[in-house]
VOGU-3710 file (C-alpha; in Angstrom, 3 decimals, decimal comma):
1> mgspsldrdr> 13,265/-2,727/3,854  13,517/0,387/5,992  12,481/3,864/5,091  16,113/5,004/4,631  16,287/2,455/1,806  13,919/4,391/-0,446  16,924/5,166/-2,627  17,181/1,404/-3,287  13,787/1,401/-5,021  14,708/1,012/-8,645
11> pharvfneeq> 12,696/1,541/-11,842  11,086/-1,661/-13,006  10,856/-3,047/-16,481  7,474/-3,126/-18,196  6,254/-6,585/-17,194  3,518/-8,613/-18,891  4,802/-12,164/-19,252  7,727/-14,352/-18,302  9,736/-13,475/-21,404  9,580/-9,782/-20,466
21> mdligptyhr> 10,346/-10,136/-16,743  13,252/-8,083/-15,450  14,813/-6,843/-12,230  12,363/-4,991/-10,021  12,723/-2,895/-6,932  11,667/-3,710/-3,367  7,960/-3,532/-2,637  7,642/-3,165/1,072  8,632/-1,266/4,185  8,842/-3,555/7,183
31> prsrpaspag> 6,521/-2,872/10,170  7,950/-2,671/13,648  6,897/-6,232/14,515  9,520/-7,660/12,191  13,174/-7,969/13,255  15,283/-5,138/11,922  18,453/-5,526/9,934  21,634/-4,264/11,645  21,957/-1,464/9,077  18,324/-0,475/9,582
41> tlrrlalala> 18,792/-0,437/13,355  21,796/1,851/13,078  19,918/4,207/10,760  16,969/4,385/13,167  19,250/5,020/16,142  21,002/7,782/14,207  17,688/9,362/13,329  16,440/9,153/16,934  19,667/10,783/18,127  19,295/13,478/15,480
51> aalgslacls> 15,741/14,210/16,597  16,834/14,397/20,241  19,680/16,766/19,390  17,302/18,907/17,357  14,852/19,162/20,245  17,616/20,083/22,671  18,827/22,775/20,296  15,334/24,249/20,132  14,898/24,194/23,914  18,240/25,837/24,546
61> gaagasslvi> 17,209/29,097/22,884  20,828/29,680/21,893  21,569/31,973/18,981  21,516/30,173/15,661  19,731/27,114/17,093  17,406/26,808/14,123  15,738/23,497/13,353  14,025/21,907/10,384  10,493/20,722/11,144  9,296/17,917/8,848
71> egagnghgvg> 5,646/16,867/8,821  4,649/13,908/6,713  2,455/10,894/6,174  2,708/7,296/5,071  5,345/4,595/5,185  6,803/3,226/1,992  7,140/4,153/-1,670  3,402/4,741/-2,156  2,976/2,713/-5,366  0,254/0,072/-5,642
81> msqegargya> -1,598/-1,355/-2,645  -1,398/0,209/0,788  -1,596/-2,544/3,400  -2,990/-0,207/6,041  -5,510/1,061/3,511  -6,471/-2,489/2,536  -7,112/-3,179/6,203  -9,383/-0,138/6,341  -11,383/-1,159/3,284  -11,732/-4,694/4,659
91> lhgysfsail> -13,005/-3,374/7,987  -15,620/-1,398/6,047  -16,909/-4,494/4,309  -15,076/-4,604/0,992  -14,075/-7,899/-0,604  -10,506/-8,736/-1,606  -11,407/-8,316/-5,298  -12,801/-4,849/-4,619  -9,664/-3,888/-2,704  -7,398/-5,076/-5,522
101> ghyytgttlg> -9,555/-3,366/-8,141  -9,227/-0,098/-6,234  -5,452/-0,089/-5,912  -4,625/-1,664/-9,291  -6,707/0,408/-11,699  -8,499/-1,373/-14,514  -7,325/-4,855/-13,566  -9,194/-8,152/-13,489  -8,552/-11,468/-11,783  -7,218/-14,548/-13,553
111> qapaktivkv> -5,695/-17,901/-12,751  -2,008/-18,738/-12,455  -0,709/-21,685/-14,522  -1,132/-25,016/-12,760  1,911/-26,479/-10,986  3,819/-23,178/-11,116  7,175/-23,341/-9,321  8,792/-20,275/-7,721  12,578/-20,200/-7,471  13,470/-18,415/-4,217
121> lvgskvkrvp> 16,964/-17,313/-3,238  17,320/-18,196/0,461  20,764/-17,236/1,667  23,065/-18,487/-1,078  20,830/-21,344/-2,201  17,949/-21,373/-4,663  14,898/-23,307/-3,481  12,173/-24,489/-5,840  8,832/-23,993/-4,098  5,316/-24,672/-5,463
131> leryvrgvvs> 3,491/-21,359/-5,906  0,767/-21,891/-3,290  3,254/-23,101/-0,678  5,410/-20,058/-1,450  2,466/-17,667/-0,960  1,610/-19,306/2,375  5,157/-18,530/3,502  4,868/-14,906/2,418  1,496/-13,540/3,526  1,968/-13,554/7,308
141> aempssypaa> 5,563/-12,353/6,859  4,244/-9,324/4,958  0,946/-8,569/6,765  -0,151/-9,128/10,384  -2,268/-12,280/10,580  -4,763/-10,397/12,770  -5,801/-8,230/9,814  -9,305/-8,850/8,391  -9,765/-11,786/6,039  -10,369/-9,616/2,963
151> aleaqavasr> -7,087/-7,726/3,522  -5,159/-10,990/3,928  -6,795/-12,351/0,769  -5,833/-9,193/-1,161  -2,266/-9,616/0,109  -2,255/-13,272/-0,983  -3,269/-12,356/-4,537  -0,808/-9,449/-4,687  2,055/-11,623/-3,399  1,170/-14,464/-5,778
161> tyaltshagg> 1,114/-12,066/-8,745  4,347/-10,446/-7,628  6,068/-13,839/-7,662  4,838/-14,522/-11,196  6,036/-11,158/-12,527  9,467/-11,150/-10,906  12,714/-12,457/-12,350  14,999/-10,701/-9,874  17,800/-13,185/-10,504  17,310/-13,600/-14,240
171> srfnvysdtr> 17,098/-17,263/-15,181  18,652/-18,391/-11,871  15,829/-17,379/-9,510  12,571/-15,414/-9,454  12,575/-13,718/-6,060  14,759/-12,957/-3,082  13,465/-14,221/0,265  13,842/-10,768/1,812  12,655/-7,215/1,219  14,517/-6,927/-2,058
181> sqvyrgaaae> 11,488/-8,819/-3,368  9,008/-9,807/-0,641  9,661/-11,585/2,638  9,391/-15,389/2,503  9,755/-17,398/5,728  8,460/-20,779/4,671  6,328/-22,913/6,950  7,550/-20,987/10,017  5,503/-17,967/8,864  2,244/-19,824/8,341
191> tsatnaavaa> -0,833/-19,197/10,496  -4,356/-20,521/10,238  -5,681/-17,092/9,228  -3,135/-16,454/6,493  -3,356/-20,028/5,184  -7,132/-19,608/4,959  -6,625/-16,426/2,917  -4,296/-18,253/0,525  -6,728/-21,148/0,166  -9,684/-18,810/-0,413
201> tagqvvlygg> -7,864/-17,170/-3,330  -6,068/-20,258/-4,630  -4,299/-19,566/-7,911  -5,820/-16,127/-8,408  -3,622/-13,343/-9,814  -4,044/-9,743/-10,942  -4,260/-9,200/-14,703  -4,157/-6,126/-16,899  -5,117/-6,658/-20,511  -5,251/-10,378/-19,820
211> kpaityffas> -1,620/-10,592/-18,650  -0,083/-10,603/-15,132  0,383/-7,063/-13,839  3,209/-6,260/-11,433  1,652/-5,680/-8,013  3,741/-3,345/-5,891  2,568/-2,933/-2,309  3,760/-1,049/0,748  2,843/-0,341/4,367  0,859/2,911/4,552
221> sggmtenven> -0,168/5,566/2,020  -1,050/8,501/4,263  -4,295/9,019/2,332  -3,370/8,656/-1,340  -1,149/6,399/-3,429  1,200/7,580/-6,197  1,811/6,982/-9,904  4,613/4,482/-10,474  6,663/6,897/-12,596  6,687/9,306/-9,643
231> gfpgaepepw> 7,284/6,702/-6,947  10,157/5,099/-8,856  12,024/7,824/-10,780  12,815/6,609/-14,277  10,021/4,028/-14,380  7,592/4,007/-17,278  3,957/4,924/-16,528  1,679/1,909/-16,106  -2,124/2,199/-16,419  -2,819/-0,006/-13,390
241> lkgvadsyeg> -0,326/1,800/-11,125  -1,992/5,197/-10,833  -2,396/7,238/-7,660  -5,784/6,711/-5,998  -7,465/8,095/-2,892  -7,066/5,919/0,192  -10,116/6,707/2,299  -9,575/4,445/5,288  -5,959/5,014/6,244  -5,443/5,168/10,008
251> sgskwkldls> -4,353/8,342/11,821  -1,115/6,585/12,756  0,233/7,187/9,256  1,026/10,814/10,172  4,469/11,640/11,550  6,629/14,646/12,519  10,336/15,292/13,056  12,219/18,289/14,455  15,928/18,225/13,511  18,575/20,821/14,310
261> ftvvarmlhg> 20,231/22,540/11,345  23,547/21,086/12,524  22,231/17,545/12,283  20,487/18,133/8,931  23,654/19,683/7,503  25,544/16,482/8,337  22,833/14,307/6,778  22,818/16,392/3,588  26,585/16,890/3,378  27,767/17,523/-0,162
271> lfkgsfrgie> 24,398/18,774/-1,430  25,001/22,447/-0,620  27,861/24,877/-0,052  28,300/27,169/2,890  25,825/26,979/5,761  22,611/24,981/5,478  19,650/27,298/4,918  16,646/25,026/4,327  14,741/22,916/1,796  12,387/24,195/-0,889
281> vlkrgvspri> 10,000/21,788/-2,617  9,992/22,189/-6,397  7,604/19,484/-7,577  5,197/16,919/-6,137  3,408/13,958/-7,654  -0,332/13,353/-7,944  -0,237/12,842/-4,182  1,797/15,250/-2,043  4,867/13,018/-2,397  7,970/14,961/-3,307
291> lsvrvmgsra> 9,499/14,570/-6,758  12,232/17,194/-6,408  13,576/19,722/-3,894  16,248/22,386/-3,714  18,667/21,963/-0,794  19,678/25,511/0,102  23,112/26,665/1,226  24,484/30,145/1,912  26,816/29,853/-1,097  25,258/27,239/-3,380
301> asviggpela> 22,270/24,921/-3,628  21,489/21,688/-5,464  18,369/19,926/-6,732  17,725/16,286/-5,772  14,817/13,852/-6,007  12,367/12,984/-3,270  13,588/9,388/-2,727  17,195/10,556/-2,314  16,117/13,201/0,189  14,044/10,674/2,145
311> grlglsstwa> 17,003/8,300/2,208  19,369/10,993/3,454  17,008/12,187/6,204  15,691/8,755/7,183  12,079/9,619/6,347  9,507/6,839/6,125  8,051/8,319/2,929  8,452/11,223/0,500  5,123/12,750/1,612  6,686/15,611/3,567
321> yfsirngtvv> 6,378/19,329/4,261  9,119/21,551/5,677  9,212/24,478/8,093  11,996/26,303/9,900  11,783/26,806/13,654  13,600/29,696/15,332  12,751/29,659/19,015  8,954/29,665/19,182  8,499/30,959/15,637  7,803/28,377/12,923
331> rpeadhsgqs> 7,902/29,506/9,269  6,851/27,246/6,382  9,512/26,744/3,743  8,834/27,781/0,153  6,837/25,172/-1,767  6,686/25,733/-5,536  4,600/22,643/-6,274  1,315/24,547/-6,190  -0,264/21,900/-3,943  -2,006/22,764/-0,706
341> rhpaatpppt> 0,032/22,223/2,424  -3,021/20,612/4,052  -4,800/18,519/1,402  -8,517/18,110/1,968  -9,465/14,794/3,529  -10,888/12,293/1,065  -14,470/11,415/2,015  -15,202/7,696/2,363  -16,820/6,176/-0,731  -20,616/5,929/-0,610
351> tpvggqggva> -20,560/2,929/-2,950  -18,157/-0,015/-3,091  -14,766/0,661/-4,633  -14,199/-0,432/-8,227  -14,837/-4,069/-8,990  -13,012/-6,574/-11,112  -13,932/-7,451/-14,653  -17,062/-5,322/-14,686  -18,673/-7,247/-11,818  -19,847/-5,195/-8,866
361> ptpnksslgt> -17,735/-6,056/-5,807  -19,409/-7,819/-2,928  -18,799/-6,359/0,542  -17,238/-8,928/2,836  -19,501/-8,468/5,829  -17,724/-11,155/7,837  -14,694/-8,854/8,143  -16,615/-6,011/9,778  -15,422/-5,266/13,269  -12,377/-7,504/13,009
371> sagssggtsp> -9,526/-6,271/15,163  -6,350/-5,688/13,175  -2,832/-5,814/14,514  -0,913/-2,729/15,577  2,066/-3,466/13,360  0,618/-2,432/10,001  3,675/-0,489/8,923  2,800/2,904/10,404  6,071/3,250/12,301  9,413/3,994/10,627
381> aa> 10,561/0,758/9,050  13,827/-1,057/9,547
//
């Protein structure tokens, strides 16, 4: 799922067991290593063209050639486990259980029912796949196999739990085989590293209050995750899906765009009247992700949510700050959220991140120094 598809992220039902399972939104933003959908490719090309036009407008120095400068971080909806962050924790010696305990607050680990079958919609057909075989076909499709073992193991548990808590197709099927749920590629996706991660965590799932807890995940947090009710407008708060600091995110999660007012006005058509004048942030979540903004016009403005804005502008996340450039002068836009424009960096933890079930997590020393792949979701997704 590409970053322009943030508006497809839907509120999810409160999920604890199979009787309560309901339709859930997409979990992931695809890294650049994965083939893009035609629609995603067109959106990215449009955004690249918009950025180029904006830069040309700035260089021209012509009267009225204002541009909107957008600085942001992260890739994805920001709810649950950051894959880039999980990689960072694994490289610093944290076990998969410690990683999961950090991102899914207050959870423990449990065991999935024996002989569980996952019904996967592949094309127009529903395939019945044993749970462990299904997870083997998911992990390397959702995380680079070169990531450290502990990160792959955390992904295996998250993907296994996601399958158990999803009834995307009601009684007909549990999950889609694409980014509407999580990507499943069958045996073609399997690698020795990802299969080892699945085997090492065989049957293990994330529990909250003794019941399976929905495990959203995404590519990159930018430094902090977000509460589910903020990441998915209309969703109910969940105690295990709270925003947490993400100490080991890579610098590649930062991004910047410079778009001409002409291009932005086309992208935001219908949200203002008159000439486009800028964007004011009204409210942010527990992280700097945008909850609402005012799109300003010379005659009228309108208020929209962060996911809609990100979808319109093709942003890879709702963690964004706005400035207006006129020639060489750059002026920050009004931000009424009360949050600092440059949040202080979160210091790395001096002790292991929260464990599972009251047991202190064990650092996974074997993962130290492991080289991770470059496709961890830090680029705009398809």
